[in-house]
C-alpha positions, 0 to 999 in steps of 0.5 A: 510461503509464509517465510518467503512473504516475511523476508520479502516484506521485511525489506520495507521495514529494514531502514525504518519507516518512510526511509527504506532502501529498496533493490535495484529498479528494472526498466521494463515496459511494465514499469514504463506502462506503470509511470502514468498511472503513478504519476496521476496517483502522486499529482492527486496525492499531492493535492489531497495532503493539503491538510490543517489542524481541525478541532471536532465539531461534535466532541470538545477539546478533540481532534480526529480524523474526520475521514474516519469519524464521519460526523461532519460531511461538510469536511469530507471531501468527494473520494477518488478512484484512481484505476489502471484496470479493473484489478489494480486501482487506487481510493483516495478520500480526502478530508480537512485534516486527514487523507485515507488511501487504499490500495488494490494490489494486482492479483491475475490468478489464485496464487497471486491472491494468496501471496497478496493476502499473506503480504498484507497480512504481515504488513498490518501485523507491523503497522506500528513501525509504518505510522501511516499504515492502517491495521484493517484495509477498507473493503474492496482494497488490500492495503490502506494508509491513513495520513492525518494533519499530524503526520504532515506537520512532523514529516515531509509531505512529499516524502509521504507521497514518495513512499506511497508511490515507491510502495506501489512500485516495489509491491508488484515486483515482490509478488512477482518475486515470490510467485517465481520462487513458489513455481520453482520450488513446486517444479523442484519438489514435483521433480524430486517426487517423480524421480523414483517412478522413472 
């Protein structure tokens, strides 16, 4: 299981951070229903990523992500939750110089929960390759990203938004593919085991 999880997740890293090449996009009813949700996430992220360089008000000559430090409530904005359903949602926590984005990946059953856990663990262990990936997600979510004003100065803002949206689009497909592979393998093993008893 871990091997297939690693192989699928590695596709996100193959072409480098924020410039990965994904497989074919399959137009299905599921992806159509996903569009309004992702469009809402895109609009909210674009608005939240209006960041500026802001020095710490508590420590001289330091610039820390205010959403992580939580030392100056006046520069931390109201968090926003965008939910498609109770099992699939995005938490956007904006502040003056940083934004934290947490994603709850859809988990319909116990198998998907295990696959999502393994998948998220594989990615977070390689957080340095993503630059914006947080090593530890926020409680209640599977993956968290932290974007600071330094990221928006060095990278194109719309490309950062594209990365988050494409990640959401593809992670669902990856989990479904892994589940199909796992079920097919389990069926083959069961048939092989029961053959001598026929």
